[in-house]
C-alpha positions in Angstrom: 106.3 37.7 -61.4 103.1 35.8 -59.9 104.4 32.5 -62.3 107.8 33.1 -60.6 105.9 32.9 -57.3 103.5 30.0 -58.1 106.6 28.4 -59.3 109.1 28.8 -56.7 106.1 27.7 -53.9 105.8 24.9 -55.2 109.2 23.4 -55.4 109.0 25.0 -51.4 106.3 22.9 -49.9 108.5 20.0 -51.3 111.0 20.5 -49.6 110.9 18.7 -46.1 113.6 20.7 -44.4 111.9 23.8 -45.3 108.3 22.4 -43.9 110.5 21.1 -41.0 111.2 25.3 -39.9 107.7 26.3 -41.2 105.9 24.8 -39.5 106.8 21.6 -37.8 109.4 23.8 -35.8 106.9 26.4 -34.4 104.1 23.8 -33.0 106.6 21.6 -31.8 109.0 24.6 -30.2 106.3 25.9 -27.6 105.2 23.2 -26.2 108.8 21.8 -25.8 110.0 24.4 -24.1 107.9 25.1 -21.3 107.3 21.2 -20.4 111.4 20.8 -20.1 111.7 23.2 -18.3 109.1 22.8 -16.0 110.3 18.8 -16.5 114.2 20.0 -15.1 112.9 22.7 -12.7 110.9 20.7 -10.5 113.1 17.5 -10.8 115.9 20.2 -9.7 114.0 21.3 -6.9 112.4 18.1 -6.0 116.2 16.3 -5.7 117.1 19.4 -3.9 114.5 18.9 -0.9 114.5 15.4 -0.6 118.5 14.7 -0.9 119.7 13.9 2.6 122.5 16.4 3.9 125.8 15.8 5.2 126.4 18.0 8.3 128.3 18.8 10.9 127.7 20.9 13.9 130.1 22.7 16.1 129.4 23.7 19.8 126.3 21.8 19.9 127.0 22.0 24.0 125.5 25.3 23.4 122.5 24.1 22.0 121.9 21.0 22.3 118.0 21.3 21.8 119.0 22.4 18.4 122.0 19.7 17.9 119.3 16.7 18.3 116.2 18.4 16.3 118.9 17.7 13.3 119.6 14.1 14.6 116.2 13.4 15.1 115.4 14.2 11.5 117.4 11.2 10.2 115.3 11.2 7.0 116.8 14.5 5.7 120.0 15.0 7.3 123.4 12.4 8.6 125.9 14.3 10.6 129.8 13.5 10.1 132.3 14.2 12.7 135.0 16.3 11.9 136.7 16.2 14.5 139.2 19.9 14.7 139.0 20.7 11.4 138.1 23.9 11.2 139.0 24.0 7.3 134.6 24.1 5.9 135.3 25.6 3.4 137.8 22.4 1.9 135.0 19.7 3.4 132.4 21.7 1.5 134.4 21.8 -1.2 135.6 18.5 -1.3 131.4 17.6 -0.8 132.3 15.7 2.3 129.6 18.3 4.1 126.7 20.5 3.0 127.5 22.3 5.3 128.4 23.5 8.9 126.3 24.7 11.5 128.7 26.9 14.1 126.4 27.8 17.5 128.4 30.2 19.9 129.6 29.9 23.2 126.8 31.7 25.3 124.1 30.5 23.2 120.7 31.1 25.1 117.0 30.5 24.8 116.3 34.2 27.1 116.5 36.2 24.2 115.6 38.4 26.9 118.4 38.3 28.6 121.3 37.6 26.2 119.6 39.6 22.8 119.9 38.4 19.8 121.0 35.3 18.7 123.2 34.3 16.0 123.9 30.8 13.8 126.7 30.4 11.4 126.0 28.3 8.4 128.5 27.6 6.0 127.7 26.5 2.5 127.8 26.6 -1.1 125.4 28.2 -1.9 126.6 28.8 -6.0 123.6 26.1 -7.0 120.2 24.8 -6.2 120.8 23.4 -2.8 118.0 24.3 -0.7 120.4 24.0 2.6 119.6 27.7 3.8 115.9 26.3 3.5 115.9 23.4 5.3 117.6 24.6 8.2 115.7 27.2 8.8 112.4 25.1 8.8 114.4 23.6 12.2 115.8 27.1 13.8 112.4 28.9 13.0 110.9 26.5 15.5 113.3 27.2 17.5 113.0 30.8 17.2 109.7 31.2 17.0 109.4 28.9 20.8 111.8 31.7 22.2 109.6 34.5 20.9 106.9 33.3 22.6 108.6 32.7 25.9 109.5 36.4 25.9 106.0 38.0 24.6 104.6 35.8 27.5 107.2 37.4 30.4 106.7 40.5 29.1 102.8 40.3 29.3 102.1 41.0 26.0 98.6 40.6 23.7 98.1 39.4 20.3 98.4 42.5 19.0 101.1 44.2 20.7 103.0 41.4 20.0 102.2 41.7 16.0 103.3 45.6 16.3 106.7 45.0 17.8 107.8 42.7 15.8 106.5 44.8 12.6 106.0 48.4 13.8 105.1 49.8 10.7 103.3 47.5 7.6 103.4 49.1 4.2 99.8 47.3 2.8 100.9 47.4 -1.2 97.6 47.7 -3.4 98.3 47.3 -7.1 96.3 49.0 -9.2 98.1 47.2 -12.4 95.3 43.7 -13.0 96.6 40.5 -13.6 97.6 40.7 -17.3 99.3 43.6 -17.2 101.4 42.3 -14.6 102.5 38.7 -16.0 102.1 40.6 -19.5 105.1 42.8 -18.1 107.4 39.9 -16.7 106.7 37.3 -19.7 106.1 39.7 -22.5 109.3 40.6 -23.3 110.1 37.2 -24.2 107.1 36.8 -26.3 108.8 38.5 -29.9 112.1 36.9 -28.8 110.9 34.2 -30.0 108.6 35.0 -32.9 111.6 37.1 -34.8 113.6 33.6 -34.1 111.2 31.7 -35.8 109.9 33.6 -38.8 113.8 34.5 -39.7 114.4 30.9 -39.6 111.5 29.9 -41.4 112.3 32.6 -44.4 116.4 31.6 -44.4 116.4 28.1 -45.8 114.3 29.9 -49.1 116.0 32.6 -49.2 119.6 30.5 -49.5 118.0 28.0 -51.5 116.3 31.0 -54.6 119.7 32.4 -54.3 122.6 30.5 -53.8 121.0 27.4 -54.9 119.9 28.0 -58.0 123.8 29.7 -58.8 124.6 26.0 -57.5 122.6 24.4 -59.5 123.7 26.4 -62.3 119.3 27.6 -63.3 119.9 31.1 -62.0 120.9 31.7 -65.7 118.1 29.8 -67.2 115.8 32.5 -65.4 118.1 35.4 -66.4 118.2 34.7 -70.6 114.2 34.4 -69.6 111.7 37.0 -71.3 110.5 38.4 -68.2 112.1 41.8 -66.5 114.4 41.3 -63.4 112.5 43.3 -60.9 109.8 40.8 -61.5 111.9 37.4 -60.7 113.0 39.2 -57.8 109.6 40.1 -56.7 108.3 36.4 -57.3 111.3 34.8 -55.3 111.0 37.7 -52.3 107.0 37.0 -52.2 108.2 33.3 -52.1 110.4 34.1 -49.2 107.7 36.7 -47.4 105.1 33.6 -48.0 107.4 31.1 -45.7 108.0 33.5 -42.6 104.5 34.3 -42.7 103.3 31.4 -42.4 105.7 30.2 -40.2 104.9 34.0 -38.4 100.8 32.8 -38.4 101.8 29.2 -37.7 103.7 30.5 -34.3 101.4 33.3 -33.5 98.4 30.5 -33.5 100.5 27.5 -32.1 101.7 29.9 -29.0 97.5 30.3 -27.9 96.5 27.2 -29.0 99.2 25.6 -26.6 98.8 28.2 -24.4 95.2 26.7 -23.6 95.9 23.2 -23.4 98.1 24.0 -21.1 96.4 25.9 -18.4 93.5 23.6 -19.1 95.3 20.1 -18.9 97.8 21.1 -16.2 95.6 23.2 -14.0 97.8 26.5 -14.1 95.4 29.1 -13.4 97.8 32.0 -13.8 97.9 30.8 -17.5 94.1 30.2 -18.2 93.3 33.9 -16.9 96.1 35.6 -19.1 94.8 33.1 -22.1 91.2 34.4 -20.9 92.1 38.2 -21.2 94.4 38.5 -23.9 91.6 39.0 -27.1 91.7 37.3 -29.8 92.6 41.1 -31.8 95.4 41.1 -29.8 96.6 38.2 -31.6 95.7 39.3 -34.9 97.5 42.2 -34.8 100.6 40.5 -33.6 100.2 38.6 -36.5 99.7 41.6 -39.1 102.4 43.6 -37.1 104.6 40.9 -38.1 104.8 41.4 -41.8 106.4 44.4 -42.7 108.8 42.3 -40.4 109.0 39.3 -42.6 109.4 41.7 -45.3 112.4 42.9 -43.5 113.3 40.1 -43.5 112.5 37.8 -46.9 114.7 41.0 -48.5 117.3 41.0 -46.6 118.0 37.2 -46.8 117.9 37.4 -50.3 120.0 40.5 -51.0 122.7 38.1 -48.6 122.0 34.4 -50.6 122.5 36.4 -54.0 125.5 37.9 -52.8 126.6 34.3 -52.0 129.1 32.3 -54.5 127.4 29.1 -52.8 124.8 28.0 -50.5 127.2 27.3 -47.6 128.3 30.8 -47.8 124.8 32.5 -47.7 124.0 30.0 -45.0 127.7 31.8 -42.8 126.1 35.4 -43.7 122.8 34.3 -42.6 124.1 33.3 -39.4 125.4 36.5 -38.6 122.2 38.5 -39.2 120.7 36.5 -36.6 122.6 38.4 -34.2 121.6 41.7 -35.9 117.6 40.6 -35.3 118.5 39.5 -31.7 119.9 43.0 -30.2 116.6 45.2 -31.0 114.5 42.6 -29.3 117.4 42.6 -26.1 116.6 46.8 -26.1 113.0 46.2 -26.0 112.9 44.1 -22.6 116.0 46.4 -21.2 114.0 48.1 -17.9 112.9 51.6 -19.2 112.8 51.3 -23.0 108.6 51.9 -22.9 106.5 52.1 -26.8 107.3 56.2 -26.5 108.2 59.2 -28.1 111.4 57.7 -30.6 111.0 54.1 -29.8 107.6 53.7 -31.7 109.9 54.8 -34.9 113.0 52.5 -34.2 112.1 49.0 -36.3 111.9 46.0 -34.9 112.4 47.3 -31.1 108.7 49.2 -31.5 106.9 46.5 -32.3 108.4 43.8 -30.0 107.8 46.5 -28.0 104.3 46.7 -29.5 103.7 43.4 -28.9 104.6 43.3 -24.9 102.4 46.3 -24.8 99.7 44.6 -26.4 100.2 41.2 -24.3 99.9 43.7 -21.2 96.4 44.9 -22.9 97.9 48.6 -22.2 98.9 49.1 -25.9 98.7 52.9 -27.2 96.6 51.6 -30.7 97.7 55.3 -32.1 101.0 54.6 -32.4 100.3 51.6 -35.0 100.6 53.9 -37.4 104.4 54.5 -36.2 105.5 51.3 -36.2 103.7 50.1 -39.4 105.5 53.2 -41.2 108.8 53.1 -40.4 109.1 49.3 -40.7 106.8 49.4 -43.7 109.5 52.1 -44.7 112.3 49.9 -44.2 111.4 47.1 -46.1 110.3 49.3 -49.4 114.1 50.3 -49.0 115.5 46.7 -48.9 112.8 45.8 -51.2 114.7 48.9 -54.0 118.1 47.7 -52.9 117.4 44.1 -53.3 116.4 44.8 -57.0 119.4 46.4 -57.7 121.7 44.1 -56.6 119.6 41.8 -58.7 120.4 43.9 -61.3 124.3 43.9 -61.0 126.3 40.9 -63.3 129.2 41.2 -61.0 127.2 40.5 -58.0 125.6 37.4 -59.8 128.2 36.2 -61.3 131.1 37.0 -58.8 
């Protein structure tokens, strides 16, 4: 068994494609995802905030000061004359205008006499355009002036003004610390990436050690050797597990390392705080929980590879397996699903929930028994089935 493992592992690390999935992808994926997300998000927001908006104002004679404020701000707004055209939707959809502001007849600045004033803003709010916020930046100034004038007329002091604007205030006292808050928000995504990378790291060697052996014609040579078949299977299984675990270890290490680097290099305060709160023990537990998960992946992938007639067919089966893996992780991300009761014993979902709890710092360590027991039992069953599968001639030479 160990001889097979040594042979297969040496061949594994010589394969550039395998090294790509095991090392390069985990190391580069996290900074790439973060970097690309930050770059495109910041670029889109900056563009939306600096873009000159084409607009039209209907009823500007009822509020000349508001209309003039838009005219004066030539850096951000450009007025377009639409005449008597009232089909605002078509003008906006054709990108002739970015928005139309309609001021109603009878608009007045004396809110005590006229009551609440309503302006109609026509826009296409399907994308990131910042139209509403940029228009509000101008209209809010006049709203504050009208409000101050009304308060002055009523003779209200500062405390009375605040009470009139907001008669009842709820002061939220959050008993959760920052780690728990951010862990709940982003901890659910952690197992999604880790599971996917571990699966990717094990897929390439699994396809090669089963279907690849068939295509190269080297499987028959192994079968006529005096070694028991279960040792052949376990040797291949350990090789695939090693590939998956190396990918898992590099993934967790890369996540921690890049989190620290990004938090220091980019001065992202909340990332620095989270990385400081998540202990080394938590990362170690995350890694050890991946061991039975990788065993499940390795045995299932090797079973599919043994069944497949060719390397291409094995890749097709394994591609479909990705959806099977994603579904339990998505369940763990659903609201109300917690690491309690029966969820402790649900394979894959329980590990995903445990990773989130470790990231939050609210892990019930007694639940680890159920997690390891259920995942180890599934892994053992799949390994046993894989050995049985390998002993069937009609599967090997179908």
